[in-house]
Backbone as CSV, one residue per row, in Angstrom:
resi,resn,N_x,N_y,N_z,CA_x,CA_y,CA_z,C_x,C_y,C_z
1,SER,0.855,-1.187,0.000,0.000,0.000,0.000,0.883,1.227,0.000
2,THR,0.321,2.335,-0.451,1.089,3.582,-0.472,0.337,4.648,0.294
3,PRO,1.050,5.524,1.001,0.375,6.573,1.756,-0.202,7.634,0.846
4,SER,-1.079,8.439,1.378,-1.694,9.505,0.614,-0.637,10.459,0.095
5,GLY,-0.793,10.872,-1.147,0.145,11.830,-1.718,1.244,11.180,-2.511
6,THR,1.282,9.850,-2.567,2.339,9.158,-3.292,1.883,8.856,-4.715
7,ALA,2.694,9.273,-5.689,2.354,9.001,-7.082,3.012,7.712,-7.519
8,ILE,2.281,6.850,-8.216,2.798,5.579,-8.675,3.345,5.729,-10.090
9,GLY,4.574,5.243,-10.319,5.159,5.322,-11.654,4.480,4.352,-12.601
10,SER,4.704,4.554,-13.892,3.996,3.791,-14.906,4.600,2.431,-15.168
11,SER,5.734,2.071,-14.522,6.361,0.788,-14.836,6.234,-0.218,-13.708
12,ILE,5.117,-0.226,-13.015,4.819,-1.279,-12.052,4.092,-2.375,-12.808
13,LEU,4.706,-3.550,-12.889,4.196,-4.610,-13.746,3.455,-5.678,-12.951
14,THR,2.351,-6.118,-13.480,1.589,-7.208,-12.885,2.089,-8.518,-13.450
15,PRO,1.696,-9.670,-12.860,2.129,-10.955,-13.394,1.820,-11.129,-14.872
16,SER,0.748,-10.488,-15.359,0.393,-10.630,-16.774,1.141,-9.653,-17.657
17,GLY,1.929,-8.776,-17.044,2.694,-7.820,-17.826,1.990,-6.503,-18.038
18,THR,0.814,-6.338,-17.470,0.085,-5.083,-17.633,0.579,-4.055,-16.632
19,THR,0.310,-2.796,-16.940,0.756,-1.704,-16.089,-0.344,-1.318,-15.114
20,VAL,0.059,-1.086,-13.862,-0.909,-0.624,-12.875,-0.519,0.767,-12.416
21,THR,-1.514,1.593,-12.130,-1.233,2.961,-11.714,-1.910,3.335,-10.416
22,SER,-2.652,2.440,-9.823,-3.342,2.754,-8.568,-2.752,1.968,-7.419
23,SER,-2.830,2.512,-6.230,-2.267,1.850,-5.063,-2.960,0.535,-4.773
24,SER,-4.224,0.391,-5.191,-4.927,-0.845,-4.929,-4.366,-1.998,-5.733
25,SER,-3.654,-1.703,-6.823,-3.076,-2.751,-7.657,-1.653,-3.090,-7.262
26,LEU,-1.101,-2.415,-6.272,0.301,-2.593,-5.904,0.601,-4.009,-5.438
27,ALA,-0.360,-4.645,-4.767,-0.121,-5.989,-4.240,0.092,-7.016,-5.335
28,ALA,-0.377,-6.719,-6.561,-0.243,-7.662,-7.665,1.045,-7.466,-8.450
29,ALA,1.790,-6.430,-8.131,2.995,-6.111,-8.907,4.096,-7.131,-8.658
30,THR,4.886,-7.424,-9.688,6.015,-8.344,-9.552,7.340,-7.609,-9.506
31,SER,7.376,-6.384,-9.974,8.614,-5.598,-9.966,8.263,-4.137,-9.836
32,ILE,8.877,-3.483,-8.859,8.601,-2.070,-8.633,9.888,-1.288,-8.818
33,GLN,9.912,-0.348,-9.724,11.080,0.494,-9.937,10.947,1.724,-9.053
34,ALA,11.668,1.721,-7.917,11.506,2.789,-6.920,11.818,4.182,-7.449
35,PRO,12.813,4.349,-8.346,13.063,5.709,-8.840,11.855,6.326,-9.529
36,LEU,10.865,5.489,-9.953,9.685,6.013,-10.613,8.566,6.301,-9.630
37,LEU,8.841,6.070,-8.341,7.853,6.382,-7.309,8.157,7.753,-6.731
38,ASP,7.205,8.656,-6.797,7.399,9.977,-6.218,7.010,9.923,-4.751
39,THR,8.013,9.830,-3.870,7.729,9.685,-2.432,8.102,10.938,-1.653
40,ALA,8.121,12.067,-2.321,8.526,13.310,-1.654,7.614,13.644,-0.486
41,THR,6.316,13.314,-0.616,5.380,13.632,0.469,4.936,12.390,1.210
42,ALA,5.556,11.249,0.891,5.153,9.991,1.523,5.810,9.812,2.878
43,ALA,5.058,9.254,3.819,5.622,8.964,5.136,6.340,7.633,5.134
44,ALA,5.845,6.674,4.317,6.441,5.345,4.271,5.930,4.590,3.061
45,LEU,6.662,3.572,2.680,6.209,2.632,1.663,6.087,1.282,2.346
46,ASN,4.868,0.792,2.532,4.638,-0.430,3.275,4.881,-1.637,2.388
47,LEU,6.006,-2.354,2.615,6.363,-3.498,1.797,5.604,-4.750,2.224
48,GLY,5.021,-4.728,3.403,4.360,-5.913,3.920,3.089,-6.278,3.173
49,THR,2.554,-5.356,2.368,1.299,-5.640,1.680,1.494,-5.891,0.201
50,THR,2.755,-6.087,-0.230,3.004,-6.325,-1.644,3.625,-7.694,-1.855
51,ASN,3.280,-8.332,-2.956,3.849,-9.620,-3.332,4.927,-9.460,-4.396
52,ALA,5.495,-8.274,-4.484,6.495,-8.011,-5.508,7.680,-8.961,-5.373
53,THR,8.158,-9.470,-6.502,9.347,-10.328,-6.496,10.540,-9.551,-5.976
54,ASN,10.718,-8.324,-6.435,11.757,-7.454,-5.898,11.405,-6.001,-6.154
55,ILE,12.000,-5.132,-5.368,11.839,-3.698,-5.531,13.221,-3.111,-5.757
56,ASN,13.467,-2.587,-6.949,14.777,-2.044,-7.298,14.870,-0.583,-6.876
57,LEU,15.686,-0.326,-5.858,15.842,1.039,-5.382,16.751,1.835,-6.303
58,ASN,17.772,1.177,-6.838,18.619,1.754,-7.885,19.351,0.594,-8.544
59,GLN,20.373,0.876,-9.329,21.047,-0.186,-10.087,21.617,-1.283,-9.211
60,ASN,22.092,-0.941,-8.008,22.808,-1.900,-7.182,22.114,-2.234,-5.870
61,THR,20.927,-1.698,-5.628,20.249,-1.935,-4.360,18.837,-2.443,-4.622
62,THR,18.516,-3.610,-4.048,17.235,-4.256,-4.307,16.653,-4.804,-3.005
63,ILE,15.336,-4.623,-2.825,14.640,-5.293,-1.744,14.008,-6.536,-2.344
64,LEU,14.507,-7.712,-1.927,14.070,-8.977,-2.500,12.817,-9.484,-1.804
65,GLN,12.171,-10.445,-2.434,11.013,-11.077,-1.815,11.448,-11.707,-0.493
66,GLY,10.690,-11.499,0.554,11.094,-11.942,1.875,11.734,-10.823,2.655
67,LYS,11.743,-9.608,2.046,12.220,-8.392,2.714,13.715,-8.425,3.003
68,THR,14.486,-9.055,2.133,15.937,-9.018,2.243,16.462,-7.830,1.443
69,LEU,17.278,-6.990,2.066,17.883,-5.855,1.384,19.234,-6.275,0.825
70,GLN,19.371,-6.249,-0.493,20.634,-6.619,-1.137,21.303,-5.380,-1.694
71,VAL,22.557,-5.168,-1.289,23.366,-4.079,-1.821,24.438,-4.693,-2.698
72,GLY,24.426,-4.385,-3.988,25.352,-4.995,-4.927,24.658,-6.074,-5.732
73,THR,25.409,-6.696,-6.633,24.791,-7.650,-7.550,25.483,-8.997,-7.599
74,ILE,26.535,-9.196,-6.827,27.300,-10.440,-6.892,27.079,-11.262,-5.633
75,GLY,26.884,-12.560,-5.785,26.727,-13.446,-4.639,25.278,-13.851,-4.409
76,THR,25.078,-14.676,-3.396,23.745,-15.177,-3.064,23.324,-14.669,-1.689
77,PRO,22.217,-13.926,-1.596,21.760,-13.410,-0.304,21.486,-14.531,0.680
78,THR,21.933,-14.349,1.938,21.729,-15.373,2.960,21.039,-14.832,4.199
79,GLY,20.732,-13.535,4.234,20.086,-12.970,5.414,19.287,-11.742,5.063
80,GLN,18.762,-11.062,6.054,17.921,-9.901,5.789,18.716,-8.737,5.219
81,LEU,20.001,-8.627,5.552,20.859,-7.636,4.928,22.005,-8.361,4.263
82,TYR,22.100,-8.247,2.958,23.167,-8.911,2.218,23.913,-7.867,1.403
83,VAL,25.197,-7.698,1.676,26.036,-6.774,0.929,26.873,-7.587,-0.045
84,ALA,26.564,-7.455,-1.306,27.240,-8.257,-2.322,28.631,-7.715,-2.586
85,GLY,29.595,-8.603,-2.708,30.965,-8.200,-2.976,31.299,-8.248,-4.446
86,GLN,32.540,-7.937,-4.752,33.015,-8.004,-6.127,34.388,-8.644,-6.133
87,VAL,34.597,-9.601,-7.001,35.878,-10.283,-7.093,36.932,-9.294,-7.569
88,PRO,38.075,-9.181,-6.850,39.120,-8.238,-7.264,39.624,-8.548,-8.676
89,THR,39.743,-7.519,-9.485,40.235,-7.656,-10.858,41.521,-6.862,-11.003
90,TYR,42.534,-7.490,-11.533,43.836,-6.827,-11.704,43.702,-5.591,-12.593
91,VAL,44.285,-4.482,-12.151,44.258,-3.225,-12.901,45.640,-2.876,-13.432
92,GLY,46.632,-2.880,-12.572,47.978,-2.519,-13.006,48.939,-2.473,-11.841
93,GLU,50.206,-2.204,-12.122,51.235,-2.105,-11.094,52.292,-1.106,-11.544
94,ASN,53.096,-0.651,-10.595,54.156,0.298,-10.946,55.229,-0.382,-11.796
95,SER,55.812,0.400,-12.686,56.838,-0.146,-13.582,58.242,0.331,-13.224
96,ASP,58.362,1.156,-12.186,59.660,1.691,-11.785,60.368,0.735,-10.828
97,GLY,61.590,1.077,-10.470,62.381,0.239,-9.575,62.707,0.912,-8.269
98,ASN,61.820,1.799,-7.810,62.102,2.559,-6.589,61.736,1.830,-5.306
99,LEU,60.984,0.754,-5.401,60.580,0.016,-4.211,61.465,-1.208,-3.990
100,SER,61.781,-1.444,-2.714,62.503,-2.655,-2.335,62.024,-3.058,-0.945
101,GLY,61.334,-4.162,-0.879,60.748,-4.589,0.383,59.638,-3.676,0.847
102,PRO,58.671,-3.353,-0.031,57.562,-2.488,0.406,56.798,-3.131,1.556
103,ALA,56.590,-2.349,2.623,56.011,-2.915,3.848,54.607,-2.425,4.150
104,SER,54.252,-1.223,3.671,52.958,-0.648,4.022,52.607,0.444,3.021
105,VAL,51.315,0.737,2.889,50.862,1.786,1.982,49.684,2.526,2.598
106,ALA,49.625,3.828,2.341,48.489,4.652,2.747,48.177,5.596,1.598
107,THR,46.918,5.969,1.468,46.530,6.830,0.347,45.996,8.164,0.840
108,SER,46.166,9.162,-0.018,45.624,10.496,0.235,45.298,11.111,-1.109
109,GLY,44.010,11.280,-1.388,43.600,11.814,-2.683,44.021,10.905,-3.816
110,HIS,44.734,11.474,-4.793,45.179,10.705,-5.960,46.542,10.069,-5.758
111,TYR,47.032,10.048,-4.533,48.396,9.577,-4.311,48.460,8.434,-3.298
112,ALA,49.386,7.525,-3.547,49.669,6.426,-2.628,51.080,6.598,-2.099
113,TYR,51.252,6.411,-0.796,52.549,6.565,-0.138,52.980,5.194,0.388
114,VAL,54.108,4.717,-0.099,54.563,3.365,0.196,55.843,3.400,1.024
115,ALA,55.867,2.675,2.129,57.072,2.538,2.950,57.960,1.472,2.315
116,SER,59.110,1.909,1.809,60.055,0.994,1.164,61.109,0.596,2.201
117,PHE,60.931,-0.592,2.767,61.702,-1.045,3.924,63.205,-1.084,3.653
118,SER,63.600,-1.632,2.520,65.028,-1.868,2.252,65.775,-0.639,1.742
119,THR,65.030,0.359,1.202,65.705,1.562,0.690,65.531,2.755,1.625
120,ASN,64.794,2.555,2.742,64.599,3.604,3.745,63.946,4.860,3.166
121,LYS,62.911,4.629,2.354,62.238,5.744,1.703,60.720,5.642,1.824
122,LEU,60.075,6.814,1.724,58.635,6.904,1.589,58.371,7.320,0.151
123,VAL,57.884,6.392,-0.660,57.790,6.564,-2.102,56.353,6.918,-2.494
124,VAL,56.221,7.885,-3.404,54.907,8.395,-3.779,54.543,7.969,-5.202
125,TYR,53.273,7.550,-5.360,52.754,7.165,-6.671,51.435,7.885,-6.950
126,ASN,51.275,8.310,-8.189,50.004,8.862,-8.634,49.115,7.697,-9.047
127,ILE,47.951,7.560,-8.409,47.080,6.411,-8.673,45.778,6.833,-9.348
128,SER,45.748,8.047,-9.912,44.512,8.564,-10.499,44.052,7.767,-11.710
129,SER,44.993,7.116,-12.415,44.626,6.346,-13.600,44.353,4.878,-13.275
130,GLY,44.546,4.503,-12.028,44.403,3.105,-11.633,45.750,2.431,-11.512
131,THR,46.621,2.632,-12.487,47.982,2.085,-12.455,48.908,3.064,-11.754
132,PRO,49.656,2.641,-10.736,50.538,3.559,-10.002,51.671,4.095,-10.882
133,VAL,51.824,5.407,-10.881,52.898,6.069,-11.635,53.807,6.780,-10.641
134,TYR,55.090,6.486,-10.709,56.047,7.051,-9.756,56.084,8.573,-9.839
135,VAL,56.066,9.223,-8.655,56.118,10.683,-8.569,57.414,11.150,-7.922
136,GLY,57.761,10.549,-6.789,58.965,10.971,-6.082,59.079,10.284,-4.735
137,LYS,60.021,10.736,-3.901,60.221,10.169,-2.570,60.912,11.196,-1.691
138,ASN,60.965,10.929,-0.404,61.640,11.836,0.523,63.137,11.852,0.244
139,SER,63.756,12.996,0.482,65.185,13.154,0.193,66.056,13.061,1.439
140,ASP,65.459,12.986,2.625,66.230,12.932,3.860,66.637,11.493,4.180
141,SER,67.390,11.345,5.253,67.892,10.023,5.640,67.471,9.659,7.063
142,ASN,66.274,10.105,7.460,65.804,9.846,8.821,65.127,8.493,9.000
143,LEU,64.765,7.849,7.918,64.103,6.559,8.017,65.102,5.412,8.021
144,HIS,64.847,4.451,8.907,65.655,3.238,8.976,64.710,2.049,9.025
145,SER,64.606,1.347,7.916,63.687,0.216,7.795,62.253,0.634,8.119
146,PRO,61.668,1.540,7.317,60.284,1.964,7.569,59.323,0.788,7.432
147,GLU,58.507,0.605,8.441,57.648,-0.570,8.539,56.182,-0.268,8.259
148,TYR,55.747,0.946,8.588,54.316,1.239,8.515,54.119,2.728,8.285
149,VAL,53.075,3.078,7.518,52.755,4.488,7.276,51.250,4.689,7.404
150,THR,50.861,5.779,8.039,49.465,6.188,8.075,49.409,7.681,7.809
151,ILE,48.283,8.152,7.303,48.146,9.553,6.921,46.982,10.174,7.670
152,ALA,47.208,11.382,8.175,46.159,12.164,8.828,46.330,13.612,8.400
153,GLY,45.368,14.120,7.635,45.473,15.488,7.148,46.639,15.659,6.198
154,ARG,47.481,16.631,6.467,48.618,16.937,5.584,49.894,16.200,5.984
155,TYR,49.790,15.318,6.958,50.991,14.645,7.465,50.942,13.129,7.266
156,ALA,52.103,12.594,6.984,52.288,11.135,6.956,53.141,10.763,8.153
157,TYR,52.719,9.746,8.882,53.432,9.283,10.068,54.002,7.903,9.776
158,VAL,55.325,7.812,9.865,56.012,6.595,9.445,56.714,5.939,10.620
159,ILE,56.475,4.643,10.788,57.194,3.872,11.793,58.565,3.524,11.240
160,SER,59.601,4.034,11.893,60.973,3.733,11.515,61.470,2.623,12.438
161,TYR,61.275,1.404,11.978,61.500,0.208,12.783,62.953,0.062,13.235
162,GLY,63.877,0.407,12.343,65.299,0.164,12.617,65.905,1.041,13.684
163,ASN,65.343,2.230,13.926,65.913,3.115,14.954,64.876,3.548,15.987
164,ASN,63.741,2.821,16.055,62.724,3.039,17.093,62.182,4.467,17.113
165,LYS,61.765,4.935,15.942,61.276,6.303,15.838,59.926,6.374,15.129
166,LEU,59.177,7.422,15.467,57.975,7.804,14.747,58.324,9.090,14.005
167,VAL,58.348,9.018,12.691,58.831,10.125,11.868,57.659,10.775,11.132
168,THR,57.618,12.092,11.151,56.540,12.855,10.530,57.005,13.523,9.248
169,TYR,56.148,13.433,8.204,56.420,14.099,6.930,55.233,14.957,6.523
170,ASP,55.533,16.127,5.996,54.516,17.000,5.428,54.324,16.594,3.966
171,ILE,53.099,16.201,3.606,52.852,15.746,2.230,51.925,16.708,1.479
172,SER,51.810,17.938,1.977,50.906,18.904,1.351,51.335,19.264,-0.062
173,SER,52.633,19.117,-0.348,53.133,19.380,-1.706,53.369,18.076,-2.458
174,VAL,52.769,16.990,-1.982,52.830,15.631,-2.535,54.128,14.919,-2.131
175,ILE,55.287,15.494,-2.466,56.559,14.879,-2.099,56.760,15.012,-0.592
176,PRO,57.081,13.932,0.124,57.239,14.004,1.580,58.415,14.893,2.000
177,VAL,58.128,15.827,2.899,59.153,16.720,3.450,59.269,16.442,4.944
178,TYR,60.470,16.156,5.387,60.693,15.807,6.789,60.291,16.937,7.729
179,VAL,59.543,16.580,8.799,59.100,17.551,9.798,59.804,17.323,11.127
180,GLY,59.770,16.074,11.618,60.394,15.789,12.902,60.194,14.345,13.306
181,GLN,60.747,13.988,14.470,60.594,12.641,15.011,60.677,12.701,16.532
182,ASN,60.227,11.678,17.201,60.278,11.653,18.656,61.720,11.585,19.141
183,SER,61.975,12.237,20.275,63.334,12.272,20.827,63.498,11.351,22.031
184,ASP,62.421,10.705,22.460,62.477,9.824,23.623,62.937,8.432,23.222
185,SER,63.077,7.567,24.209,63.545,6.196,23.962,62.535,5.162,24.465
186,ASN,61.251,5.503,24.398,60.222,4.594,24.900,59.856,3.489,23.921
187,LEU,60.155,3.678,22.649,59.793,2.676,21.649,60.874,1.618,21.516
188,SER,60.428,0.371,21.380,61.354,-0.737,21.164,60.742,-1.676,20.133
189,LEU,61.254,-1.597,18.926,60.717,-2.315,17.766,59.249,-1.947,17.533
190,PRO,58.998,-0.691,17.180,57.628,-0.281,16.876,57.142,-0.943,15.588
191,PHE,55.872,-1.353,15.575,55.327,-2.081,14.431,54.306,-1.290,13.634
192,SER,53.425,-0.564,14.315,52.381,0.161,13.596,51.949,1.388,14.384
193,VAL,51.186,2.263,13.713,50.727,3.509,14.332,49.326,3.823,13.826
194,ALA,48.513,4.390,14.707,47.183,4.879,14.345,47.019,6.259,14.957
195,VAL,46.303,7.121,14.264,46.148,8.510,14.695,44.693,8.787,15.052
196,SER,44.500,9.496,16.160,43.183,9.937,16.574,43.314,11.339,17.147
197,GLY,42.743,12.314,16.446,42.861,13.694,16.896,44.294,14.162,16.901
198,HIS,44.741,14.686,18.037,46.114,15.188,18.164,47.083,14.132,18.677
199,TYR,46.654,12.882,18.719,47.500,11.839,19.288,47.793,10.717,18.289
200,ALA,48.999,10.194,18.398,49.403,9.018,17.629,49.655,7.889,18.611
201,TYR,49.134,6.709,18.295,49.260,5.541,19.153,50.151,4.524,18.446
202,VAL,51.274,4.203,19.089,52.285,3.357,18.468,52.425,2.048,19.237
203,VAL,52.369,0.938,18.511,52.574,-0.376,19.108,54.070,-0.641,19.233
204,SER,54.519,-0.900,20.457,55.927,-1.191,20.730,56.052,-2.671,21.068
205,PHE,56.612,-3.433,20.129,56.597,-4.892,20.206,57.407,-5.442,21.381
206,ASN,58.640,-4.996,21.526,59.553,-5.600,22.505,59.132,-5.415,23.950
207,ASP,58.637,-4.214,24.295,58.237,-3.986,25.685,56.726,-4.111,25.878
208,ALA,56.025,-4.586,24.823,54.592,-4.898,24.922,53.770,-3.720,25.439
209,LYS,53.919,-2.570,24.777,53.207,-1.374,25.208,52.533,-0.671,24.022
210,LEU,51.534,0.135,24.355,50.905,1.041,23.406,51.285,2.449,23.833
211,ASP,52.217,3.045,23.103,52.756,4.361,23.462,51.982,5.482,22.770
212,VAL,51.819,6.585,23.481,51.038,7.708,22.981,51.936,8.920,22.762
213,TYR,51.730,9.591,21.608,52.488,10.794,21.277,51.546,11.923,20.893
214,ASP,51.866,13.109,21.401,51.142,14.312,21.000,51.770,14.805,19.689
215,ILE,50.954,14.890,18.634,51.487,15.264,17.315,50.950,16.614,16.863
216,SER,50.398,17.387,17.793,49.781,18.659,17.437,50.778,19.665,16.883
217,SER,52.058,19.546,17.253,53.076,20.477,16.760,53.761,19.958,15.505
218,GLY,53.400,18.749,15.072,54.074,18.137,13.931,55.100,17.124,14.373
219,THR,55.930,17.502,15.322,56.933,16.595,15.887,56.308,15.787,17.025
220,PRO,56.403,14.473,17.016,55.800,13.654,18.067,56.464,13.882,19.428
221,VAL,55.630,14.144,20.427,56.098,14.354,21.797,55.470,13.280,22.686
222,TYR,56.304,12.565,23.408,55.832,11.445,24.224,54.874,11.904,25.311
223,VAL,53.744,11.164,25.471,52.727,11.479,26.468,52.663,10.412,27.549
224,GLY,52.578,9.158,27.146,52.467,8.075,28.110,52.224,6.748,27.427
225,LYS,51.897,5.725,28.227,51.640,4.387,27.709,50.701,3.642,28.653
226,ASN,50.203,2.519,28.216,49.350,1.695,29.081,50.163,1.131,30.243
227,SER,49.516,0.966,31.395,50.217,0.489,32.590,49.944,-0.982,32.881
228,ASP,49.056,-1.606,32.112,48.705,-3.004,32.357,49.691,-3.933,31.645
229,SER,49.508,-5.224,31.867,50.398,-6.224,31.272,49.635,-7.220,30.406
230,ASN,48.585,-6.754,29.751,47.756,-7.648,28.945,48.306,-7.884,27.541
231,LEU,49.255,-7.060,27.129,49.834,-7.215,25.796,51.099,-8.064,25.839
232,SER,51.269,-8.882,24.792,52.498,-9.655,24.617,52.725,-9.833,23.121
233,GLY,53.761,-9.202,22.625,54.017,-9.244,21.189,52.968,-8.508,20.386
234,PRO,52.614,-7.270,20.795,51.607,-6.513,20.037,52.157,-6.093,18.674
235,GLU,51.291,-6.148,17.656,51.774,-5.853,16.312,50.955,-4.805,15.569
236,ASN,49.687,-4.681,15.891,48.854,-3.752,15.121,47.867,-3.041,16.028
237,VAL,47.591,-1.768,15.702,46.596,-1.003,16.441,45.639,-0.359,15.448
238,SER,44.347,-0.429,15.790,43.305,0.209,14.995,42.399,0.972,15.945
239,ILE,41.943,2.156,15.511,41.155,3.018,16.392,39.759,3.220,15.823
240,SER,38.776,3.142,16.709,37.395,3.445,16.356,36.766,4.171,17.532
241,GLY,36.339,5.408,17.291,35.789,6.206,18.384,36.834,6.474,19.445
242,HIS,36.511,6.224,20.712,37.492,6.446,21.775,38.110,5.138,22.261
243,TYR,38.138,4.141,21.379,38.766,2.868,21.716,39.896,2.527,20.742
244,ALA,40.938,1.927,21.292,42.039,1.402,20.483,42.016,-0.113,20.594
245,TYR,42.139,-0.791,19.463,42.105,-2.253,19.411,43.488,-2.749,18.996
246,VAL,44.125,-3.513,19.872,45.507,-3.933,19.667,45.577,-5.447,19.555
247,THR,46.254,-5.938,18.513,46.446,-7.385,18.368,47.639,-7.804,19.222
248,SER,47.402,-8.763,20.097,48.449,-9.296,20.968,48.842,-10.672,20.433
249,GLY,49.896,-10.708,19.618,50.255,-11.915,18.884,50.637,-13.103,19.737
250,ASN,51.342,-12.872,20.837,51.821,-13.992,21.659,50.742,-14.605,22.540
251,THR,49.673,-13.854,22.795,48.586,-14.370,23.636,47.324,-14.674,22.833
252,ASN,47.391,-14.451,21.509,46.253,-14.714,20.632,45.006,-13.949,21.057
253,LYS,45.189,-12.664,21.344,44.082,-11.860,21.842,43.944,-10.545,21.072
254,LEU,42.723,-10.014,21.108,42.448,-8.650,20.678,42.136,-7.854,21.933
255,VAL,43.014,-6.914,22.249,42.926,-6.187,23.512,42.381,-4.780,23.260
256,VAL,41.413,-4.385,24.077,40.729,-3.105,23.903,41.172,-2.105,24.968
257,TYR,41.448,-0.860,24.510,41.836,0.221,25.426,40.946,1.439,25.211
258,ASP,40.598,2.066,26.317,39.880,3.343,26.270,40.926,4.451,26.163
259,ILE,40.839,5.259,25.104,41.846,6.310,24.886,41.239,7.706,25.021
260,SER,40.065,7.777,25.642,39.379,9.068,25.751,40.159,10.080,26.575
261,SER,41.017,9.597,27.475,41.813,10.515,28.299,43.194,10.754,27.716
262,GLY,43.476,10.142,26.564,44.799,10.273,25.950,45.648,9.049,26.221
263,THR,45.822,8.710,27.499,46.601,7.538,27.889,45.717,6.290,27.843
264,PRO,46.183,5.193,27.226,45.359,3.992,27.094,45.034,3.351,28.443
265,VAL,43.754,3.060,28.659,43.289,2.381,29.867,42.661,1.059,29.440
266,TYR,43.136,-0.038,30.026,42.651,-1.363,29.645,41.152,-1.505,29.893
267,VAL,40.446,-2.079,28.898,39.008,-2.307,29.004,38.697,-3.795,29.047
268,SER,39.150,-4.525,28.018,38.807,-5.936,27.936,39.600,-6.614,26.821
269,GLN,39.358,-7.917,26.670,39.920,-8.686,25.573,39.009,-9.878,25.313
270,ASN,39.160,-10.512,24.152,38.329,-11.673,23.838,38.675,-12.837,24.764
271,SER,37.657,-13.636,25.080,37.835,-14.760,26.003,37.902,-16.106,25.293
272,ASP,37.663,-16.119,23.988,37.657,-17.384,23.251,39.083,-17.806,22.899
273,ALA,39.197,-19.011,22.343,40.512,-19.553,21.978,40.573,-19.901,20.496
274,ASN,39.862,-19.113,19.675,39.824,-19.410,18.242,41.082,-18.968,17.509
275,MET,41.762,-17.962,18.044,42.982,-17.490,17.390,44.187,-18.211,17.984
276,THR,44.784,-19.083,17.179,45.944,-19.856,17.616,46.992,-19.850,16.526
277,SER,48.045,-20.634,16.702,49.115,-20.804,15.694,49.748,-19.475,15.302
278,GLY,50.163,-18.717,16.301,50.852,-17.469,16.018,50.029,-16.237,16.273
279,GLY,48.719,-16.419,16.446,47.872,-15.312,16.832,47.585,-14.318,15.728
280,PRO,46.829,-13.253,16.071,46.461,-12.246,15.087,47.659,-11.368,14.737
281,TYR,47.762,-11.020,13.463,48.873,-10.181,13.009,48.373,-8.760,12.726
282,TRP,47.490,-8.619,11.743,46.920,-7.311,11.432,45.446,-7.296,11.789
283,GLY,44.938,-6.111,12.123,43.531,-5.976,12.446,42.976,-4.649,11.968
284,TYR,41.726,-4.679,11.519,41.040,-3.463,11.092,39.632,-3.464,11.653
285,VAL,39.173,-2.282,12.028,37.845,-2.136,12.592,36.960,-1.409,11.601
286,VAL,35.802,-2.003,11.316,34.808,-1.388,10.441,33.450,-1.513,11.119
287,GLY,32.888,-0.384,11.518,31.599,-0.411,12.207,31.688,-1.211,13.490
288,PRO,30.763,-2.141,13.718,30.763,-2.912,14.973,31.625,-4.164,14.925
289,TYR,32.451,-4.305,13.881,33.233,-5.525,13.737,34.730,-5.248,13.617
290,ALA,35.510,-6.169,14.154,36.963,-6.151,13.983,37.350,-7.349,13.127
291,TYR,38.184,-7.104,12.128,38.642,-8.161,11.223,40.125,-8.379,11.459
292,LEU,40.486,-9.601,11.852,41.857,-9.898,12.234,42.442,-10.963,11.319
293,ALA,43.642,-10.698,10.816,44.314,-11.654,9.932,45.506,-12.259,10.654
294,GLY,45.636,-13.579,10.532,46.774,-14.244,11.151,46.941,-15.661,10.689
295,TYR,48.053,-15.914,10.017,48.480,-17.276,9.679,47.380,-18.123,9.039
296,GLY,46.898,-17.645,7.910,45.960,-18.415,7.123,44.502,-18.241,7.477
297,LYS,44.185,-17.322,8.368,42.803,-17.146,8.772,42.409,-15.670,8.834
298,LEU,41.121,-15.428,8.599,40.529,-14.112,8.797,39.441,-14.279,9.850
299,PHE,39.662,-13.666,11.000,38.743,-13.790,12.131,37.872,-12.540,12.238
300,ILE,36.611,-12.741,12.609,35.693,-11.623,12.783,35.184,-11.608,14.220
301,TYR,35.245,-10.411,14.835,34.762,-10.230,16.203,33.772,-9.080,16.260
302,ASP,32.728,-9.280,17.038,31.749,-8.231,17.308,32.280,-7.409,18.474
303,ILE,32.467,-6.117,18.261,33.031,-5.261,19.312,32.013,-4.246,19.809
304,SER,30.746,-4.440,19.456,29.712,-3.464,19.798,29.490,-3.322,21.300
305,SER,29.810,-4.370,22.072,29.600,-4.320,23.520,30.821,-3.802,24.275
306,GLY,31.935,-3.558,23.549,33.174,-3.151,24.212,34.142,-4.311,24.324
307,THR,33.617,-5.488,24.630,34.438,-6.700,24.700,34.325,-7.463,23.384
308,PRO,35.442,-7.832,22.756,35.379,-8.570,21.488,34.734,-9.943,21.672
309,VAL,33.709,-10.217,20.868,33.001,-11.502,20.910,33.188,-12.191,19.563
310,TYR,33.674,-13.425,19.616,33.944,-14.175,18.387,32.680,-14.377,17.562
311,VAL,32.784,-14.139,16.245,31.665,-14.323,15.326,31.928,-15.485,14.382
312,SER,33.043,-15.420,13.664,33.323,-16.464,12.682,34.746,-16.341,12.156
313,GLN,35.105,-17.285,11.293,36.387,-17.260,10.584,36.202,-17.984,9.266
314,ASN,37.101,-17.746,8.341,37.005,-18.425,7.053,37.329,-19.909,7.194
315,SER,36.672,-20.721,6.356,36.889,-22.159,6.392,37.710,-22.662,5.208
316,ASP,38.024,-21.769,4.279,38.783,-22.172,3.088,40.280,-22.151,3.385
317,SER,41.061,-22.560,2.407,42.514,-22.605,2.567,43.222,-21.687,1.590
318,ASN,42.541,-20.586,1.200,43.134,-19.663,0.228,44.122,-18.688,0.832
319,LEU,44.089,-18.533,2.161,45.027,-17.648,2.826,46.201,-18.446,3.375
320,SER,47.378,-17.868,3.269,48.555,-18.545,3.808,49.509,-17.500,4.384
C-alpha cells in the first residue's frame, strides 16, 4: 500500500505484464522500480502488503522477496541484509624500480605513499589512472627500515623500525618533506601507528606497550603508555571512536583500550581460543566488527559491547 500523496510510476508490472497505476493494484505487482515512485510527500512505503518479487531502489540496491535488502549484484543473499561483494580484478602495477621490500601503503587523494623497507624511503605514486605512476620520494635520511605508514590530514606518520622512531612528513606538496621525530627512547621495535585527533598511538613490540604521542606540533612528543600487562608481542593497532584495538600476537588476543583521556586504559579482551598458531597479526575495525588476519585465517569479532566476541572465521585454505 502507499500513503496519501504518493504518485505511482507507470512501470509497475503485474504478473500478466500489464501496467498498474493505482495503489490498490500494488499488491499484484512483480517488480517495482523505486526511482519512478514519487515519495517526496510519503511517510512510508509499506512493503508488507506487496507480493512483488523485488523492488529495485537503484542499479545496485534491491529489496528482495522476503524483505531481504541486497546491496550490490554479486553473490547469493543469505540474510535480511546482504552486501554483495566483487571479485578483485587486476588493474595494473608500478613499472619503476624505486621500491625494495615495500612494507605498508596509505593513500591520500590521488596519491599512494609506500614505505620501502630496504631503501629507507617513503615513495609516492600517482594512482589517479588506476595504475601507479612514480612521482617521487623523501630526500632525507631519517628513516631506517620503515615498517608502517598512516596519513592524517597533511601529514604522513612513518614507523621507523630500525631506529625506534615515529617520523613525521609533510605531504601537502605531494613529495614528503621531513618535519620531525620523537626524541624519547620509549619505543622498542615499533610495528604500527594509528592517529586519533592530536595523538598518535604506536605499538611497541619488545616492551609490549601502546605508546602515545602528541602530534599537534608536527613533531611527536611522548605522552604516556598503558600500565597493564595484557599485551604480549603486540603488532597492530586500529582506532574506532574512543577505543584502540591492539592485536596481541603472543597471547592470541584482541585487547581493547579506552583512549578518551589520551593515555590507554585497559578495558577488555576476547575470552575465546579461536585465534591460535601465532595469533592475530593485522587488524582493522569497520563499524561494529573487527577483522583480524593471522596465519591463514581471517577472524571476525563483534566489538559493539566493548568486549570482542567471536563471530566467525574463514573455512577455506586460500590464505597462507
